[in-house]
Biopython code that builds the backbone (N, CA, C, O; Angstrom):
import numpy as np
from Bio.PDB.StructureBuilder import StructureBuilder

atoms = [
    (1, "MET", "N", (8.718, -22.267, -12.137)),
    (1, "MET", "CA", (8.198, -21.097, -12.786)),
    (1, "MET", "C", (8.097, -19.902, -11.663)),
    (1, "MET", "O", (8.031, -20.089, -10.448)),
    (2, "ASP", "N", (8.099, -18.830, -12.230)),
    (2, "ASP", "CA", (7.978, -17.843, -11.194)),
    (2, "ASP", "C", (6.240, -16.886, -11.729)),
    (2, "ASP", "O", (5.792, -16.630, -12.846)),
    (3, "PHE", "N", (5.799, -16.657, -10.594)),
    (3, "PHE", "CA", (4.342, -15.943, -10.929)),
    (3, "PHE", "C", (4.758, -14.024, -10.411)),
    (3, "PHE", "O", (5.650, -13.693, -9.631)),
    (4, "VAL", "N", (4.025, -13.310, -10.966)),
    (4, "VAL", "CA", (4.015, -12.191, -10.525)),
    (4, "VAL", "C", (3.104, -11.721, -9.582)),
    (4, "VAL", "O", (1.913, -11.723, -9.895)),
    (5, "VAL", "N", (3.506, -11.249, -8.294)),
    (5, "VAL", "CA", (2.690, -11.163, -7.066)),
    (5, "VAL", "C", (2.664, -9.617, -6.861)),
    (5, "VAL", "O", (3.520, -8.917, -7.402)),
    (6, "ASP", "N", (1.953, -9.231, -6.296)),
    (6, "ASP", "CA", (1.892, -7.630, -5.525)),
    (6, "ASP", "C", (1.984, -8.161, -4.434)),
    (6, "ASP", "O", (1.203, -8.965, -3.925)),
    (7, "GLN", "N", (3.272, -7.593, -3.877)),
    (7, "GLN", "CA", (3.867, -7.991, -2.756)),
    (7, "GLN", "C", (4.171, -6.815, -1.449)),
    (7, "GLN", "O", (4.998, -6.756, -0.540)),
    (8, "THR", "N", (2.819, -5.787, -1.989)),
    (8, "THR", "CA", (2.922, -4.232, -1.506)),
    (8, "THR", "C", (1.957, -4.484, 0.040)),
    (8, "THR", "O", (2.313, -3.963, 1.097)),
    (9, "GLU", "N", (0.983, -5.172, -0.053)),
    (9, "GLU", "CA", (-0.039, -4.861, 1.006)),
    (9, "GLU", "C", (-0.559, -6.435, 1.580)),
    (9, "GLU", "O", (-0.990, -7.236, 0.751)),
    (10, "PRO", "N", (-0.502, -6.723, 2.704)),
    (10, "PRO", "CA", (-0.818, -8.121, 3.377)),
    (10, "PRO", "C", (-1.991, -8.714, 3.022)),
    (10, "PRO", "O", (-2.808, -7.995, 2.447)),
    (11, "ILE", "N", (-2.295, -9.947, 3.243)),
    (11, "ILE", "CA", (-3.432, -10.205, 2.999)),
    (11, "ILE", "C", (-4.723, -9.676, 4.254)),
    (11, "ILE", "O", (-5.881, -9.292, 4.089)),
    (12, "ASN", "N", (-4.189, -9.802, 5.056)),
    (12, "ASN", "CA", (-4.843, -9.348, 6.751)),
    (12, "ASN", "C", (-4.365, -7.934, 6.713)),
    (12, "ASN", "O", (-3.221, -7.681, 7.091)),
    (13, "PRO", "N", (-4.993, -7.192, 6.373)),
    (13, "PRO", "CA", (-4.776, -5.396, 6.724)),
    (13, "PRO", "C", (-4.306, -5.284, 8.282)),
    (13, "PRO", "O", (-3.882, -4.184, 8.637)),
    (14, "SER", "N", (-4.338, -6.035, 8.959)),
    (14, "SER", "CA", (-4.019, -5.457, 10.179)),
    (14, "SER", "C", (-2.547, -6.239, 10.808)),
    (14, "SER", "O", (-2.268, -6.335, 12.004)),
    (15, "LEU", "N", (-2.048, -6.548, 10.109)),
    (15, "LEU", "CA", (-0.388, -6.976, 9.743)),
    (15, "LEU", "C", (0.537, -5.993, 9.126)),
    (15, "LEU", "O", (0.738, -6.300, 7.951)),
    (16, "SER", "N", (1.223, -4.840, 9.521)),
    (16, "SER", "CA", (1.637, -3.832, 9.575)),
    (16, "SER", "C", (3.456, -4.167, 9.251)),
    (16, "SER", "O", (4.328, -3.409, 8.827)),
    (17, "GLN", "N", (3.495, -5.191, 9.541)),
    (17, "GLN", "CA", (5.141, -5.567, 9.931)),
    (17, "GLN", "C", (5.403, -6.508, 8.486)),
    (17, "GLN", "O", (4.482, -6.860, 7.749)),
    (18, "PRO", "N", (7.079, -6.879, 8.220)),
    (18, "PRO", "CA", (6.974, -8.355, 7.568)),
    (18, "PRO", "C", (6.497, -9.224, 8.100)),
    (18, "PRO", "O", (6.413, -9.168, 9.327)),
    (19, "MET", "N", (6.090, -10.158, 7.518)),
    (19, "MET", "CA", (6.294, -11.409, 8.385)),
    (19, "MET", "C", (7.639, -11.813, 9.194)),
    (19, "MET", "O", (8.490, -10.932, 9.312)),
    (20, "LYS", "N", (7.893, -13.134, 9.778)),
    (20, "LYS", "CA", (8.396, -13.762, 10.670)),
    (20, "LYS", "C", (7.977, -13.688, 12.118)),
    (20, "LYS", "O", (8.351, -12.773, 12.852)),
    (21, "ASP", "N", (7.255, -14.594, 12.480)),
    (21, "ASP", "CA", (6.859, -15.209, 13.832)),
    (21, "ASP", "C", (7.585, -15.517, 14.386)),
    (21, "ASP", "O", (8.709, -15.587, 13.888)),
    (22, "GLU", "N", (7.379, -15.857, 15.661)),
    (22, "GLU", "CA", (8.370, -16.780, 16.500)),
    (22, "GLU", "C", (8.525, -17.834, 15.970)),
    (22, "GLU", "O", (9.629, -18.317, 15.722)),
    (23, "ASP", "N", (6.621, -18.743, 15.523)),
    (23, "ASP", "CA", (6.893, -20.234, 15.191)),
    (23, "ASP", "C", (7.196, -20.261, 13.463)),
    (23, "ASP", "O", (7.214, -21.424, 13.058)),
    (24, "LEU", "N", (7.360, -19.554, 12.711)),
    (24, "LEU", "CA", (7.940, -19.538, 11.691)),
    (24, "LEU", "C", (9.696, -19.431, 11.807)),
    (24, "LEU", "O", (10.472, -19.985, 11.028)),
    (25, "GLU", "N", (10.059, -18.629, 12.910)),
    (25, "GLU", "CA", (11.618, -18.480, 13.178)),
    (25, "GLU", "C", (12.389, -19.775, 13.815)),
    (25, "GLU", "O", (13.575, -20.104, 13.820)),
    (26, "VAL", "N", (11.047, -20.443, 14.421)),
    (26, "VAL", "CA", (11.347, -21.916, 15.220)),
    (26, "VAL", "C", (11.643, -22.925, 13.944)),
    (26, "VAL", "O", (12.633, -23.647, 13.822)),
    (27, "PHE", "N", (10.540, -22.796, 13.025)),
    (27, "PHE", "CA", (10.954, -23.824, 11.893)),
    (27, "PHE", "C", (11.884, -23.205, 11.372)),
    (27, "PHE", "O", (12.825, -23.983, 11.529)),
    (28, "ILE", "N", (12.234, -22.406, 10.900)),
    (28, "ILE", "CA", (13.661, -22.328, 9.790)),
    (28, "ILE", "C", (14.595, -22.543, 10.694)),
    (28, "ILE", "O", (15.510, -23.131, 10.116)),
    (29, "ASP", "N", (14.912, -22.343, 12.059)),
    (29, "ASP", "CA", (15.952, -22.990, 12.816)),
    (29, "ASP", "C", (15.715, -24.312, 12.615)),
    (29, "ASP", "O", (16.815, -24.842, 12.456)),
    (30, "GLU", "N", (14.738, -25.218, 12.530)),
    (30, "GLU", "CA", (14.784, -26.496, 12.691)),
    (30, "GLU", "C", (14.730, -27.185, 11.276)),
    (30, "GLU", "O", (14.373, -28.336, 11.526)),
    (31, "PHE", "N", (14.876, -27.083, 10.131)),
    (31, "PHE", "CA", (14.690, -27.010, 9.088)),
    (31, "PHE", "C", (15.643, -26.256, 7.966)),
    (31, "PHE", "O", (15.956, -26.788, 6.901)),
    (32, "GLY", "N", (16.065, -24.897, 8.385)),
    (32, "GLY", "CA", (16.849, -24.441, 7.719)),
    (32, "GLY", "C", (16.317, -23.391, 6.300)),
    (32, "GLY", "O", (15.767, -24.145, 5.497)),
    (33, "GLU", "N", (16.316, -22.501, 5.977)),
    (33, "GLU", "CA", (15.742, -21.785, 4.958)),
    (33, "GLU", "C", (15.408, -22.431, 3.591)),
    (33, "GLU", "O", (16.038, -23.424, 3.225)),
    (34, "ALA", "N", (14.659, -22.017, 3.006)),
    (34, "ALA", "CA", (14.469, -22.408, 1.729)),
    (34, "ALA", "C", (15.376, -22.674, 0.549)),
    (34, "ALA", "O", (16.083, -21.750, 0.147)),
    (35, "THR", "N", (15.412, -23.654, 0.059)),
    (35, "THR", "CA", (16.308, -23.502, -0.833)),
    (35, "THR", "C", (15.790, -23.002, -2.796)),
    (35, "THR", "O", (16.453, -22.610, -3.757)),
    (36, "ARG", "N", (14.479, -23.267, -2.607)),
    (36, "ARG", "CA", (13.643, -23.028, -4.126)),
    (36, "ARG", "C", (12.445, -22.193, -3.372)),
    (36, "ARG", "O", (12.123, -22.229, -2.184)),
    (37, "ARG", "N", (12.038, -21.634, -4.167)),
    (37, "ARG", "CA", (10.597, -20.947, -4.100)),
    (37, "ARG", "C", (10.145, -20.221, -5.068)),
    (37, "ARG", "O", (10.844, -19.497, -5.776)),
    (38, "ALA", "N", (8.215, -20.461, -5.210)),
    (38, "ALA", "CA", (7.735, -20.215, -6.098)),
    (38, "ALA", "C", (6.563, -19.292, -5.405)),
    (38, "ALA", "O", (5.698, -19.485, -4.549)),
    (39, "LYS", "N", (7.051, -18.026, -6.343)),
    (39, "LYS", "CA", (5.821, -17.231, -5.596)),
    (39, "LYS", "C", (4.468, -17.555, -6.328)),
    (39, "LYS", "O", (4.311, -18.091, -7.424)),
    (40, "VAL", "N", (3.422, -17.034, -5.328)),
    (40, "VAL", "CA", (1.751, -17.943, -5.425)),
    (40, "VAL", "C", (1.186, -16.618, -5.899)),
    (40, "VAL", "O", (1.483, -15.473, -5.556)),
    (41, "PRO", "N", (0.327, -17.049, -6.745)),
    (41, "PRO", "CA", (-0.201, -16.402, -7.949)),
    (41, "PRO", "C", (-1.573, -15.481, -6.947)),
    (41, "PRO", "O", (-2.268, -15.909, -6.025)),
    (42, "VAL", "N", (-1.549, -14.237, -7.547)),
    (42, "VAL", "CA", (-2.628, -13.405, -6.771)),
    (42, "VAL", "C", (-4.131, -14.245, -6.381)),
    (42, "VAL", "O", (-4.816, -14.375, -5.367)),
    (43, "ALA", "N", (-4.212, -14.829, -8.134)),
    (43, "ALA", "CA", (-5.209, -15.696, -8.074)),
    (43, "ALA", "C", (-5.687, -16.614, -7.238)),
    (43, "ALA", "O", (-6.888, -16.712, -6.989)),
    (44, "THR", "N", (-4.790, -17.357, -6.741)),
    (44, "THR", "CA", (-4.168, -18.428, -5.533)),
    (44, "THR", "C", (-5.016, -17.556, -4.463)),
    (44, "THR", "O", (-6.174, -17.711, -4.074)),
    (45, "LEU", "N", (-4.191, -16.733, -4.172)),
    (45, "LEU", "CA", (-4.128, -16.179, -2.950)),
    (45, "LEU", "C", (-5.691, -15.333, -2.355)),
    (45, "LEU", "O", (-5.994, -15.260, -1.165)),
    (46, "GLU", "N", (-6.432, -14.821, -3.381)),
    (46, "GLU", "CA", (-8.133, -14.945, -3.752)),
    (46, "GLU", "C", (-8.895, -15.543, -3.357)),
    (46, "GLU", "O", (-9.790, -15.281, -2.553)),
    (47, "LYS", "N", (-8.507, -16.867, -4.130)),
    (47, "LYS", "CA", (-9.361, -18.160, -4.117)),
    (47, "LYS", "C", (-9.182, -18.443, -2.642)),
    (47, "LYS", "O", (-10.209, -18.956, -2.197)),
    (48, "TRP", "N", (-8.378, -18.313, -1.863)),
    (48, "TRP", "CA", (-8.400, -19.054, -0.434)),
    (48, "TRP", "C", (-8.407, -17.798, 0.738)),
    (48, "TRP", "O", (-8.019, -17.908, 1.901)),
    (49, "LYS", "N", (-8.943, -16.623, 0.109)),
    (49, "LYS", "CA", (-8.707, -15.717, 1.113)),
    (49, "LYS", "C", (-10.316, -16.436, 1.809)),
    (49, "LYS", "O", (-11.177, -17.110, 1.243)),
    (50, "GLY", "N", (-10.219, -15.919, 3.296)),
    (50, "GLY", "CA", (-11.592, -16.770, 3.795)),
    (50, "GLY", "C", (-12.165, -18.269, 4.055)),
    (50, "GLY", "O", (-13.203, -18.792, 4.461)),
    (51, "ARG", "N", (-10.686, -18.711, 3.511)),
    (51, "ARG", "CA", (-11.088, -20.429, 3.600)),
    (51, "ARG", "C", (-9.547, -20.468, 4.625)),
    (51, "ARG", "O", (-9.443, -21.229, 5.587)),
    (52, "LEU", "N", (-8.854, -19.863, 4.353)),
    (52, "LEU", "CA", (-7.521, -20.262, 5.162)),
    (52, "LEU", "C", (-6.789, -19.325, 5.993)),
    (52, "LEU", "O", (-6.452, -18.286, 5.425)),
    (53, "PRO", "N", (-6.410, -19.486, 7.428)),
    (53, "PRO", "CA", (-5.829, -18.422, 7.662)),
    (53, "PRO", "C", (-5.199, -17.464, 7.316)),
    (53, "PRO", "O", (-4.401, -17.625, 6.392)),
    (54, "PHE", "N", (-5.364, -15.894, 8.048)),
    (54, "PHE", "CA", (-4.886, -15.123, 6.941)),
    (54, "PHE", "C", (-3.549, -15.188, 7.077)),
    (54, "PHE", "O", (-2.843, -14.879, 6.117)),
    (55, "LEU", "N", (-2.824, -15.718, 8.633)),
    (55, "LEU", "CA", (-1.629, -15.961, 8.542)),
    (55, "LEU", "C", (-0.593, -16.741, 7.783)),
    (55, "LEU", "O", (0.615, -16.663, 7.561)),
    (56, "LEU", "N", (-1.892, -17.754, 7.398)),
    (56, "LEU", "CA", (-1.195, -18.647, 6.213)),
    (56, "LEU", "C", (-1.004, -18.261, 4.729)),
    (56, "LEU", "O", (-0.093, -18.693, 4.022)),
    (57, "LEU", "N", (-2.046, -17.327, 4.307)),
    (57, "LEU", "CA", (-1.749, -17.112, 3.240)),
    (57, "LEU", "C", (-1.121, -15.881, 3.088)),
    (57, "LEU", "O", (-0.962, -15.431, 1.954)),
    (58, "ASP", "N", (-0.565, -14.993, 4.523)),
    (58, "ASP", "CA", (0.849, -14.272, 4.379)),
    (58, "ASP", "C", (1.907, -14.550, 4.224)),
    (58, "ASP", "O", (2.769, -13.894, 3.641)),
    (59, "TYR", "N", (2.045, -16.078, 4.976)),
    (59, "TYR", "CA", (3.570, -16.482, 4.144)),
    (59, "TYR", "C", (3.660, -16.718, 2.956)),
    (59, "TYR", "O", (4.647, -16.525, 2.246)),
    (60, "TRP", "N", (1.990, -17.426, 2.460)),
    (60, "TRP", "CA", (2.311, -17.655, 1.142)),
    (60, "TRP", "C", (2.702, -16.286, 0.027)),
    (60, "TRP", "O", (3.293, -16.310, -1.053)),
    (61, "ARG", "N", (2.140, -15.202, 0.751)),
    (61, "ARG", "CA", (2.357, -14.337, -0.081)),
    (61, "ARG", "C", (3.712, -13.434, 0.001)),
    (61, "ARG", "O", (4.124, -12.833, -0.991)),
    (62, "GLU", "N", (4.315, -13.389, 1.153)),
    (62, "GLU", "CA", (5.580, -13.156, 1.327)),
    (62, "GLU", "C", (6.867, -14.034, 1.267)),
    (62, "GLU", "O", (8.040, -13.671, 1.179)),
    (63, "GLU", "N", (6.389, -15.154, 1.331)),
    (63, "GLU", "CA", (7.693, -16.476, 0.929)),
    (63, "GLU", "C", (7.434, -16.916, 0.120)),
    (63, "GLU", "O", (8.293, -17.324, -0.662)),
    (64, "GLY", "N", (6.086, -17.065, -0.121)),
    (64, "GLY", "CA", (5.900, -17.917, -1.692)),
    (64, "GLY", "C", (6.008, -19.283, -1.114)),
    (64, "GLY", "O", (6.298, -19.472, 0.067)),
    (65, "TRP", "N", (5.725, -20.400, -2.121)),
    (65, "TRP", "CA", (6.103, -21.720, -2.041)),
    (65, "TRP", "C", (6.831, -22.489, -2.046)),
    (65, "TRP", "O", (7.046, -22.847, -3.204)),
    (66, "CYS", "N", (7.579, -23.171, -1.119)),
    (66, "CYS", "CA", (8.963, -23.121, -0.992)),
    (66, "CYS", "C", (9.595, -24.445, -0.685)),
    (66, "CYS", "O", (8.823, -25.317, -1.084)),
    (67, "GLY", "N", (10.356, -24.817, -0.302)),
    (67, "GLY", "CA", (11.064, -26.416, -1.156)),
    (67, "GLY", "C", (12.301, -25.958, -0.500)),
    (67, "GLY", "O", (13.342, -26.602, -0.628)),
]
sb = StructureBuilder()
sb.init_structure("model")
sb.init_model(0)
sb.init_chain("A")
sb.init_seg("    ")
for serial, (resi, resn, name, xyz) in enumerate(atoms, 1):
    if name == "N":
        sb.init_residue(resn, " ", resi, " ")
    sb.init_atom(name, np.array(xyz, "f"), 0.0, 1.0, " ", f" {name:<3s}", serial, name[0])
structure = sb.get_structure()
């Protein structure tokens, strides 16, 4: 099931470029790109804002939940 997510602004406003940091690149090199994705609902991102690291929430926003 796909959800509509506004992907125009990062959760952390200080991030101005698309995601893909060095650690994520290493992870993708080791395990490969996702074969399935589900967009994360905006309500879920808002629920976890301030409780989880900004970077993780931005991964969810940009990449969705992947497998």
